[in-house]
Every structure is written in structure tokens, then in C-alpha cells.
C-alpha positions in Angstrom: 0.0 0.0 0.0 1.4 3.4 -0.9 0.8 6.6 1.0 2.0 9.5 -1.3 0.7 12.1 1.0 3.2 11.1 3.7 6.1 13.5 4.0 9.4 12.1 5.2 10.6 15.1 7.2 14.3 15.5 7.0 14.8 16.3 10.6 12.9 13.2 11.6 14.9 11.1 9.2 18.1 12.4 10.7 16.9 11.1 14.1 17.0 7.6 12.6 20.4 8.2 11.2 21.6 9.2 14.6 19.9 6.2 16.3 21.6 3.7 13.9 24.9 5.4 14.6 24.4 5.1 18.4 23.1 1.5 18.2 25.3 -0.2 15.6 27.9 2.4 14.8 26.8 2.9 11.3 28.2 6.0 9.6 25.6 7.2 7.1 28.3 8.5 4.8 29.7 5.0 4.4 26.6 3.7 2.6 25.0 7.0 1.6 22.3 8.6 3.6 19.8 7.8 0.8 20.1 4.1 1.7 19.1 4.8 5.3 16.2 7.0 4.1 15.0 4.2 1.9 15.2 1.7 4.8 13.3 4.0 7.1 10.6 4.5 4.5 10.4 0.8 3.8 10.0 -0.2 7.5 7.7 2.7 8.3 5.4 1.8 5.5 5.4 -1.9 6.4 4.7 -1.1 10.1 1.9 1.3 9.4 0.2 -1.0 6.8 0.4 -3.9 9.2 -1.5 -1.9 11.8 -3.9 -0.4 9.2 -3.3 3.0 10.7 -2.7 6.6 9.6 0.3 6.9 11.8 3.0 9.5 11.1 6.8 9.1 10.9 7.0 10.7 14.3 4.7 7.9 15.6 7.0 5.3 14.0 10.0 7.0 15.7 8.5 6.5 19.1 7.5 2.9 18.3 11.1 2.1 17.2 12.4 3.5 20.5 9.8 1.7 22.6 9.8 -1.7 20.9 13.1 -3.5 20.5 11.7 -5.7 17.7 11.0 -2.6 15.6 14.5 -1.4 16.1 15.8 -4.8 15.1 13.7 -4.8 11.9 15.1 -1.4 11.0 18.7 -2.7 11.6 17.9 -5.7 9.4 16.8 -3.3 6.6 20.2 -1.5 6.5 22.5 -4.5 7.1 23.0 -6.1 3.7 25.3 -9.2 3.9 27.8 -9.7 1.1 30.1 -12.6 1.6 31.1 -16.0 0.3 33.2 -19.0 1.3 36.9 -18.6 1.6 36.8 -14.9 0.7 40.4 -13.7 0.5 41.8 -17.2 0.7 45.3 -16.1 1.9 43.8 -15.2 5.3 42.6 -18.8 5.9 45.9 -20.3 4.7 47.7 -18.0 7.2 45.2 -18.9 9.9 45.9 -22.6 9.5 49.7 -22.1 9.7 49.5 -19.9 12.7 47.0 -22.2 14.5 49.4 -25.2 14.1 52.2 -23.2 15.7 49.8 -22.2 18.5 48.8 -25.8 19.1 52.4 -26.9 19.1 53.4 -24.3 21.7 50.3 -24.9 23.8 49.4 -28.6 23.5 47.1 -28.6 26.5 44.8 -25.9 24.9 42.6 -25.6 21.9 42.7 -22.7 19.4 39.8 -20.3 19.7 38.6 -18.2 16.7 36.0 -15.5 16.5 34.2 -14.4 13.4 32.6 -10.9 14.0 30.4 -10.0 12.3 29.7 -13.4 10.9 26.9 -12.4 8.5 25.3 -15.6 7.0 28.1 -17.9 8.3 30.3 -18.4 5.3 33.4 -17.0 7.0 32.9 -19.0 10.2 32.3 -22.2 8.4 35.3 -21.5 6.1 37.4 -21.4 9.3 36.1 -24.8 10.5 36.5 -26.3 7.0 40.1 -25.0 6.8 41.0 -26.6 10.1 39.4 -29.9 9.2 41.1 -30.0 5.8 44.4 -29.3 7.5 44.0 -32.3 9.7 43.4 -30.4 12.9 41.1 -32.5 15.1 37.7 -31.0 16.0 38.4 -31.1 19.7 41.5 -28.9 19.2 39.6 -25.8 18.0 36.5 -23.8 18.7 34.8 -21.2 16.4 32.5 -18.6 17.7 30.4 -16.4 15.4 28.6 -13.2 16.3 26.3 -10.8 14.3 23.9 -8.1 15.0 21.4 -9.4 12.4 19.1 -12.1 13.6 18.0 -12.8 10.0 21.6 -13.4 8.9 22.1 -15.7 11.9 19.0 -17.7 11.1 20.4 -18.3 7.6 23.8 -19.2 9.1 22.3 -21.8 11.4 20.3 -23.2 8.5 23.7 -23.9 6.7 22.0 -24.1 3.3 23.6 -22.0 0.5 23.0 -21.0 -3.1 25.4 -20.6 -5.9 26.4 -17.1 -5.0 28.2 -18.4 -1.8 30.7 -20.3 -4.0 32.9 -18.0 -6.0 36.1 -18.6 -8.0 37.4 -21.9 -9.2 38.9 -23.2 -6.0 35.7 -24.8 -4.7 36.8 -28.4 -4.1 35.8 -27.9 -0.5 32.2 -28.0 -1.7 32.5 -31.6 -2.8 34.1 -32.5 0.6 31.8 -30.7 2.9 28.4 -30.1 1.2 25.6 -32.3 -0.1 23.6 -31.2 -3.2 19.9 -30.3 -2.7 17.2 -29.2 -5.1 18.0 -25.6 -4.6 21.6 -25.4 -3.5 24.0 -27.1 -1.1 23.7 -28.1 2.5 26.7 -28.1 4.8 27.6 -31.4 6.5 26.6 -31.5 10.1 30.2 -32.4 11.1 31.3 -28.9 10.1 28.1 -27.1 11.1 28.4 -28.4 14.6 31.9 -26.9 15.0 30.5 -23.3 15.0 28.5 -21.6 17.7 26.4 -18.6 16.6 25.4 -15.7 19.0 23.3 -12.6 18.4 25.2 -9.6 19.8 26.2 -6.1 18.9 30.0 -5.4 18.6 29.7 -2.0 20.2 27.7 -3.3 23.2 29.8 -6.4 23.6 31.3 -7.2 27.1 34.7 -8.8 26.3 34.8 -10.2 29.9 31.9 -12.5 29.0 34.1 -14.4 26.7 37.2 -16.6 27.0 39.8 -14.7 25.0 40.4 -15.7 21.4 43.7 -16.6 19.6 42.4 -15.2 16.3 39.6 -12.7 15.5 38.2 -12.1 12.0 36.6 -8.7 11.8 36.8 -7.9 8.1 35.2 -5.2 6.0 33.0 -3.8 8.8 35.1 -1.0 10.4 35.0 0.9 7.1 31.3 1.6 7.9 32.1 3.4 11.2 33.3 6.9 11.8 36.8 7.4 13.3 35.5 7.6 16.9 33.4 4.4 16.5 36.3 2.7 14.8 38.5 3.4 17.9 35.8 2.2 20.3 35.3 -1.0 18.2 39.0 -1.7 18.2 39.2 -1.4 22.0 36.6 -4.1 22.2 38.4 -6.3 19.7 41.7 -5.8 21.4 40.2 -6.9 24.7 38.9 -10.0 23.1 42.3 -11.1 21.9 44.5 -13.4 23.9 48.2 -12.6 24.5 49.9 -13.0 21.2 46.5 -13.0 19.5 46.0 -11.8 15.9 43.3 -9.7 14.2 42.4 -10.2 10.5 40.8 -7.3 8.8 39.8 -6.3 5.3 42.3 -4.8 2.8 40.8 -1.3 3.1 41.2 -1.3 6.8 45.0 -1.8 7.1 45.6 1.9 7.3 43.2 2.2 10.2 45.0 -0.6 12.0 48.3 1.2 11.8 46.7 4.5 12.9 45.4 2.7 16.0 48.8 1.3 16.9 48.3 -2.3 15.7 51.3 -4.1 14.3 51.3 -5.8 11.0 52.0 -9.6 11.1 53.7 -9.1 7.7 51.9 -12.0 6.1 51.4 -11.3 2.4 47.7 -10.6 1.5 46.4 -11.9 4.8 45.9 -8.4 6.3 46.6 -9.7 9.8 47.6 -7.6 12.8 49.0 -8.2 16.2 47.8 -6.7 19.4 49.3 -3.3 20.2 52.3 -3.5 22.4 52.0 -1.7 25.8 53.6 1.7 25.9 56.9 2.0 27.8 58.4 5.0 29.4 60.9 6.7 27.2 64.2 7.5 28.9 65.7 10.7 27.5 69.2 10.3 26.1 71.8 12.8 25.0 71.3 13.5 21.3 74.1 12.6 19.0 74.7 12.9 15.3 72.8 10.2 13.5 74.9 8.1 11.0 73.8 7.9 7.4 70.7 5.7 7.2 71.4 2.6 5.0 69.0 1.9 2.2 66.9 -1.3 2.7 67.8 -4.2 0.5 64.5 -4.0 -1.3 64.8 -0.3 -2.2 63.8 0.5 -5.8 64.6 3.7 -7.7 61.9 6.3 -7.3 59.6 6.3 -10.3 60.5 8.8 -13.0 57.8 11.3 -13.9 55.9 9.8 -16.8 53.2 11.4 -18.9 50.3 9.1 -18.8 50.0 7.2 -22.0 46.6 7.1 -23.7 44.6 3.9 -23.3 45.2 3.2 -27.0 48.7 2.1 -26.2 50.3 -0.6 -28.2 50.6 -4.1 -26.8 53.9 -4.2 -25.0 56.5 -6.7 -26.0 56.5 -9.8 -23.8 59.4 -9.8 -21.3 62.3 -12.1 -21.9 61.6 -15.4 -20.2 64.8 -15.4 -18.3 63.7 -12.2 -16.5 60.2 -13.2 -15.8 60.9 -14.6 -12.3 62.7 -11.4 -11.3 59.7 -9.3 -12.6 57.2 -11.4 -10.7 59.4 -11.3 -7.6 59.4 -7.5 -7.7 55.6 -7.3 -7.8 55.4 -9.9 -5.0 57.7 -7.7 -2.9 55.4 -4.8 -3.5 52.5 -6.8 -2.2 54.5 -7.9 0.9 55.4 -4.2 1.6 51.7 -3.2 1.3 50.6 -5.9 3.7 53.3 -4.9 6.1 51.8 -1.4 6.1 54.8 0.2 4.3 52.4 1.9 1.8 54.8 4.5 0.4 57.4 1.9 -0.4 54.8 -0.5 -1.8 53.5 2.2 -4.1 56.9 3.1 -5.3 57.7 -0.5 -6.0 54.5 -1.1 -7.9 54.9 2.1 -10.0 58.5 1.1 -10.8 57.2 -2.3 -11.9 54.7 -0.6 -14.1 57.5 1.3 -16.0 58.5 -2.0 -17.5 55.1 -3.7 -17.4 52.6 -1.0 -18.4 49.8 -3.5 -19.1 49.9 -5.3 -15.7 46.4 -5.4 -14.3 47.8 -6.9 -11.0 50.0 -3.9 -10.4 47.1 -1.4 -10.9 44.9 -3.6 -8.6 47.6 -3.4 -6.0 47.7 0.4 -6.3 44.0 0.3 -5.7 44.4 -1.7 -2.5 47.1 0.8 -1.3 44.8 3.7 -2.0 42.0 1.8 -0.1 44.3 1.5 2.9 44.8 5.3 2.8 41.0 5.8 2.6 41.5 7.5 -0.8 38.4 6.2 -2.6 38.8 8.4 -5.6 42.3 7.0 -6.3 41.3 3.4 -5.5 38.3 3.5 -7.9 40.6 4.9 -10.7 43.2 2.1 -10.2 40.6 -0.7 -10.1 39.1 0.6 -13.3 42.5 0.6 -15.0 43.0 -3.0 -13.8 39.7 -3.9 -15.3 40.5 -2.1 -18.6 43.5 -4.2 -18.9 41.9 -7.4 -17.6 38.1 -7.4 -17.7 38.2 -10.8 -15.9 40.2 -9.6 -12.9 38.0 -11.0 -10.0 39.6 -9.0 -7.2 39.3 -5.7 -9.0 35.7 -6.4 -9.8 34.7 -7.3 -6.3 36.7 -4.4 -4.7 35.3 -1.9 -7.1 31.8 -3.3 -6.4 32.4 -2.7 -2.7 33.4 0.9 -3.3 30.3 1.5 -5.4 28.1 0.0 -2.7 29.7 2.3 -0.1 29.1 5.3 -2.4 25.4 4.3 -2.6 25.5 2.9 -6.2 23.9 -0.4 -5.4 22.9 -0.9 -9.1 26.4 -0.4 -10.3 27.8 -2.7 -7.6 25.3 -5.4 -8.5 26.3 -5.2 -12.2 29.9 -5.8 -11.3 29.2 -8.7 -8.9 27.0 -10.3 -11.6 29.8 -9.9 -14.1 32.2 -11.5 -11.6 29.8 -14.4 -11.1 29.5 -15.0 -14.9 33.3 -15.1 -15.2 33.7 -17.5 -12.3 31.0 -19.8 -13.7 33.0 -20.3 -16.9 34.9 -23.6 -17.3 38.6 -23.3 -16.8 
């Protein structure tokens, strides 16, 4: 039922924006205030139609504040899950290696892992599958999963997934751990039982209510918070980590980690960080002349100013095979520097690489990730688009650019890119 005579007063709508910020930390600018306005309009209309009333938006405001279920319905309307199994596979490979070391050093204990927010469960179940595939006995690990969305948690507990949850070509785990159904795939109970799901709000979480975790996955959610809320969330996450614990974040959140004093674990493309070290008192010393600073072994010459070539450039000559390994190694080094938080050095190395490999989509994609880490969305969008110009099938560039468009409020554009990525991934090798 439509009510065209209803006016969505801007001041009243701003109240809902502030309420969502206080409740779940959502920064309206991160998804576009229009997305929140649409969610408020949707839930208000549904609430009023269900009650067959002529209530106003102000009435709905009071209802949301008085009835927790109405607030939860509004939260559900703005929380849109976007995840899949083994997203950013390097993080799970690193987790298995680190867990084995942890278990070796502490044979009497089990490894505890937290997925927060866990959305519809793909990340938490990926952790459990990764451990089982690595031969780690079920009694040696525990996976906890927390989310603010009750709807997402219901889907996670159901453990039944459609095609969109399986992306890329490395989906052999599906044959090992899922059984085919008429409308998708159902996770085997042996894996599903390894994860415990809990409804909770990160910003209202009491860390003392949990046994500390060896590893925490909190990926691609902090970007939706403003700086003050990001700091508050990180204090909670830090309190949840055990001594020597490690936090995994999204690629666009690495800059935030360093600003908050977290230390990179220096694991390529895993985006893993260690707990901040406690501050120590600094003892003043008599200043002395500093010796010349030696250049690091990986230093590359600063890139020469280059006039950007038009996109109608000629196809570059393929590199000499004997030098291919060196070229690949230099780009790998740039990735390692980026993951270690040395963004300036990583950018210099990537740009130097591009001087000899102007058609490298991977290099432009890496520059996009670096720009993401600096929270420079304009630059990151530009670099991802260049990567896609050179390689229209570049999955990571497609999904990262889609995420940026979603943040900018362009849900239609993001959907087109994700659909394109799905079509590419569905092709036979």
C-alpha cells in the first residue's frame, strides 16, 4: 500500500540516522544517507500498513524506540550481507599455519577463533573447514560467530547455501563438505556443529563475558564506522584477543590498524595484525649525530615522472623469459610491503614495476588496494578501473570496485559488477 501524502521530514529522518549510529555504529556517509532514508521509508510503511493506521513518521520513531523488535527490523533493513566461502583465501591459509604453531606451543589448549560480524556464516564455516582439511582435530579448535542481524544468523544456522556463496574456481571444498539439494548445497553436520552462533552487537559487547580468542576475524565492517566508533570497536576487539592473538581485517582497513597502533603480522595478502604493544616509558638520552641511514635491501629507484599514455597504447613486447621470475618477484615484494603497512614503499615498487610492465592489471589492482588502505576512494576507484580495462576478468578488481560503489550508494552499479564476476567465475577453466 502506498501513501503518497506522507512526507518524510528531513529532521525526523536524521533522528533515525543518529539512532543507527548510536546503536550499531553505522556511519551514514559510508553507505549513503539515501540508503538509510529508503530503509526507514520501507520499515515505516510496512509497520503502518500492518497496523492499518494513519500513523506518522513521528509515531514510528516513538515505536522504534519503545519496541526492540521494531528497532531490530530497521537494523535488518540497513544491514545487507555480502560474503562468500573462503573470501580472500590467503587469510585462511595463514590462519591454519598460525594455528598449528599455537597448538604446538600450547598442546594442552585448543585454538579459539572469533568471526565478528559473521553475517550468514560463510566465514565462520570456512574457518572450520580449513582446520578440518588441514587435519586439525575438531576437539583442538572452537569457532564462535557473532552478528547483529538475527535474520543473517538464522540463515547461518540453517547452513544451506546457493550458488552465490561459492565463487572462484577453488571450490573443491564443496564436494568434501556439502551435499547437493534441489535448490543449493547443505553443509555437512560435522562442520556445522563446529561453529556456535550468537546474536550480539559489537559496540555493546562485554569482552569479559568471553574466554579470549587466539584469532579474531573482523573484516570489512570497520569501514562503515566513523573514526570515533572505529576506535571504540578496536578497543573491544583488542580486549577479546589473547596474548599473542591476531586480528584479521579487510584490505581497506589496514591503514586504520596502523593509525590505531596495531602491528602488521607481515603475512602477504592476509591483512593480519598483532595486538598493540603496551607503551613503555621513554628515557631521554643525549642526542648525537645520526649516522647515514642505510637503504633497505628492497629499495627500488623512485619512479620517473611519466606522462600518462593514452589507453590506446600498443601491446607491450612480452618480457624475456629469463627475466620473468625477477619481474614477478618485484611485484610480490610490492605486495609484501603493502601488507606490512609500508604503503609508500609499496606504491613506489608497484609504480616502478609498471614502468616496465605497463599492461599489468595486477599492479594497478595493488595500487587500488594501497589507495584503499589510505582511505582514498577516488584513487582506488581509478586504479581498479585501470586494472579492469587491462583485464576485464580480474576478479579481485571487480569485487573491490563493487564494494566501493556499494559504499558510495551505487547499489545498481555494484550489482552489475558482482553479476559480471559471477558469470566469469562460472566459466569452465
